[in-house]
C-alpha atoms as one frame of an Amber mdcrd trajectory, in Angstrom:
protein
   1.183-152.939  41.143  -0.751-156.505  40.259   1.808-158.642  38.228   2.885
-161.256  40.055   6.337-163.027  38.682   8.084-166.352  38.906  12.051-166.097
  38.936  13.891-168.761  37.099  17.684-170.178  36.469  17.009-173.489  35.407
  14.456-175.956  34.089  11.796-173.879  34.322  12.853-171.845  31.874  12.911
-174.068  29.166  10.210-176.583  30.494   7.414-174.578  31.879   5.175-177.507
  32.156   1.521-176.452  33.316   2.828-173.016  35.102   0.665-170.001  33.472
   3.525-168.101  32.212   2.344-164.954  30.205   5.123-163.927  27.742   8.899
-164.469  27.487  10.953-164.689  30.070  13.139-162.065  30.747  16.662-161.632
  31.282  17.344-159.172  34.119  15.791-160.675  37.314  17.647-160.002  40.705
  21.286-160.991  40.961  21.366-164.147  43.297  24.423-166.540  44.117  23.209
-169.871  41.730  24.905-173.257  41.700  24.535-176.585  40.510  24.559-178.149
  43.773  21.162-180.061  44.461  21.376-183.831  43.176  17.794-184.477  42.456
  16.140-188.134  42.762  16.631-188.752  39.010  20.330-188.400  39.533  20.296
-184.463  37.951  22.404-182.156  39.635  20.462-178.795  39.869  20.587-175.281
  40.486  20.049-173.661  43.592  20.776-170.679  45.694  23.758-171.026  47.383
  25.241-169.146  49.653  28.655-168.063  49.115  28.189-169.180  44.844  28.784
-166.475  42.259  25.878-164.299  41.837  24.692-164.160  38.674  21.538-162.463
  37.192  18.699-164.317  37.084  15.399-164.453  34.737  11.791-163.908  35.513
   8.219-163.947  33.686   5.086-162.686  34.841   2.145-165.004  35.697  -1.486
-165.424  35.241  -2.308-165.825  38.260  -5.051-164.003  40.702  -3.085-163.695
  43.653   0.422-164.976  45.814  -1.190-167.666  46.632  -2.445-169.159  43.237
   1.282-168.393  41.939   3.041-170.308  44.985   0.337-173.334  43.997   1.260
-173.353  40.616   4.810-173.080  41.046   4.547-175.944  43.787   2.442-178.126
  41.360   5.266-177.179  38.333   7.898-178.392  40.506   5.763-181.792  42.422
   5.997-179.699  45.691   3.473-181.156  47.910   0.793-178.961  49.391   2.370
-179.468  52.900   5.519-179.041  51.547   4.751-175.606  49.720   6.436-173.836
  52.907   9.555-175.247  52.881  10.587-175.048  48.992   8.795-172.152  47.501
   9.874-168.925  47.917   7.965-165.748  47.596   8.183-162.414  48.716   5.301
-159.420  48.447   5.277-155.683  49.497   3.786-157.114  53.317   6.628-159.871
  53.686   8.091-162.582  52.553   9.530-165.862  53.191  12.890-166.755  55.381
  14.010-168.363  52.241  17.261-167.956  50.856  17.559-164.490  48.420  14.720
-163.156  49.748  15.905-160.198  50.892  17.406-159.122  47.585  14.801-160.572
  45.594  12.056-158.103  47.984  14.346-155.364  46.914  14.283-156.283  43.144
  10.129-156.724  43.456   9.696-153.423  45.375  12.095-151.370  42.580   9.696
-152.626  39.976   6.206-152.102  41.926   5.204-155.581  41.739   2.432-157.260
  43.646   4.562-160.551  44.196   7.654-163.329  43.390   7.812-166.805  44.036
  10.787-168.981  43.417  12.160-172.145  43.444  13.394-172.446  47.088  15.027
-175.641  47.182  18.446-176.301  49.431  21.415-178.006  48.168  22.301-181.135
  48.931  24.238-184.620  47.358  22.419-188.141  48.328  21.232-188.011  51.417
  23.456-185.201  52.611  21.831-181.574  53.265  25.099-179.136  52.515  26.686
-177.967  49.442  28.805-180.019  47.417  32.008-179.899  46.412  32.997-178.967
  42.556  34.977-182.229  42.484  31.676-183.933  43.894  29.458-182.601  41.567
  31.402-183.106  38.332  32.397-186.827  39.678  29.088-187.443  40.150  28.044
-186.160  36.496  30.949-188.262  34.979  29.627-191.479  37.149  26.049-191.479
  35.654  25.223-193.533  32.561  22.380-194.030  30.246  19.193-191.768  30.406
  20.590-190.890  34.161  22.989-189.082  32.410  21.080-188.084  29.197  19.018
-186.152  31.577  21.642-184.525  33.652  23.836-183.394  30.808  20.194-182.349
  29.127  19.980-180.096  32.068  23.460-178.748  32.454  23.417-178.043  28.821
  19.909-176.297  28.184  20.529-174.303  31.611  20.279-170.718  30.778  23.754
-169.202  28.886  23.494-166.631  30.964  23.386-168.956  34.318  27.530-168.971
  34.509  28.602-170.817  37.741  32.283-171.671  38.912  30.807-175.382  38.851
  29.430-175.024  34.944  32.338-174.095  33.942  34.065-177.036  35.551  31.541
-179.423  33.972  31.757-177.589  30.648  35.808-178.121  30.982  35.404-181.890
  32.106  32.589-182.945  30.104  31.989-180.743  27.296  28.540-180.354  28.210
  28.475-176.863  26.555  25.386-174.724  26.498  22.843-175.687  24.234  19.849
-173.564  25.276  19.023-170.262  22.816  18.691-167.932  26.108
């Protein structure tokens, strides 16, 4: 009951940085609606929980942290989230409660079935440009296709290294249009 885990579906899997992961990522996390639906500062389109998206099985890994607050701080540091924004950008659940982020109910049920002490996840919202909404598939493919140089390389790396099991509608369109097929081992 003392195990705290982190969920992942994107770059956390292949680029953990200082996130204190114990062991390997497991491929049997909760099913969540995930899509390439958030434009990052560097132009990438990243995977986020997105209502109405195809439900995919996420990944999870145990964290070497003493408590849930430390897990939130560790994930926030990995995601470059300031302390003031943790409550907006880092989701969490424990046997005594959960944040109000997308997916919290499903994640809480999954955690309870595994008798986990806590779960944290990146809870960024969909957006394109400055518009906080779910971008269309056409917008995402058009955005990615219009990138050049290092921005394009970084965006392509993100898409191609996303775990193979994260098969989304937009990913299929990106693969078909841009040829950015999976490279990741997972």
